[in-house]
C-alpha positions, -999 to 999 in steps of 0.1 A, spaced: 359 -418 -3 332 -408 21 331 -427 54 299 -429 70 300 -432 106 270 -447 122 265 -435 158 241 -451 183 229 -433 211 217 -445 242 181 -436 251 179 -406 274 178 -416 310 154 -400 335 148 -404 372 169 -433 388 185 -440 356 153 -452 339 135 -436 309 106 -426 331 109 -391 330 124 -365 353 93 -342 351 69 -370 363 93 -377 392 95 -339 403 59 -334 401 52 -365 421 78 -356 446 62 -322 452 28 -336 454 38 -362 479 58 -337 500 28 -312 500 4 -342 511 28 -354 537 31 -318 550 -6 -312 552 -13 -345 567 14 -342 594 3 -307 601 -31 -320 614 -15 -342 639 -13 -330 675 13 -345 698 9 -342 737 29 -360 764 11 -379 792 23 -385 826 56 -404 831 51 -439 843 78 -465 848 64 -499 856 39 -501 885 57 -475 907 56 -446 882 80 -417 884 109 -406 863 138 -411 889 144 -450 886 149 -445 847 179 -422 854 199 -446 875 214 -467 847 225 -435 827 238 -418 858 258 -447 870 272 -454 834 283 -417 833 301 -422 866 319 -452 852 328 -432 821 343 -403 841 364 -427 861 375 -448 830 364 -436 795 371 -471 781 349 -488 805 327 -513 787 302 -514 816 301 -477 816 293 -475 780 268 -504 783 250 -486 812 250 -453 796 233 -466 762 208 -487 780 200 -458 803 195 -435 772 176 -459 754 152 -466 786 147 -426 787 140 -425 750 115 -454 752 98 -438 781 94 -406 763 80 -423 731 56 -446 752 41 -414 769 33 -396 738 -3 -392 729 -8 -385 692 -42 -371 680 -55 -364 645 -71 -329 647 -106 -328 634 -109 -315 597 -134 -319 569 -135 -351 547 -126 -328 517 -93 -316 534 -86 -352 545 -92 -366 510 -71 -339 495 -43 -345 518 -42 -383 511 -49 -379 475 -19 -356 471 3 -380 492 -6 -411 474 -10 -395 441 25 -382 444 39 -415 455 23 -432 425 38 -406 400 72 -411 417 68 -449 412 56 -445 376 87 -424 368 111 -450 381 98 -479 363 110 -490 327 88 -479 300 84 -513 285 75 -531 317 38 -527 318 17 -554 334 
């Protein structure tokens, strides 16, 4: 007596557990990474003068941090010390970020379209690879 065993196999899974395709995902990922690299390579970041309020200067922004550190050296479990240290570090980080000047270096329209096309085309391929195959609008 011959037993016939029917075996059902699950459809192949691709990127993100969907049947979209690993190849499409990887091509899109490489395209998006190349576009993002080229785009960010055209950005120039410089620093302006440090200003804190109307008075300017970097010194006043250090006070909460330094006082907090002093509290922590006195008592490592001091809540006030930790608060002052975190607030002081946040003020300094915010000051650095607010004084950055970001410029897009001049480039040709062709290069700009190439960079943006790679970035958004790659993101589109990644998104297409992650959707279900039967879910077309």
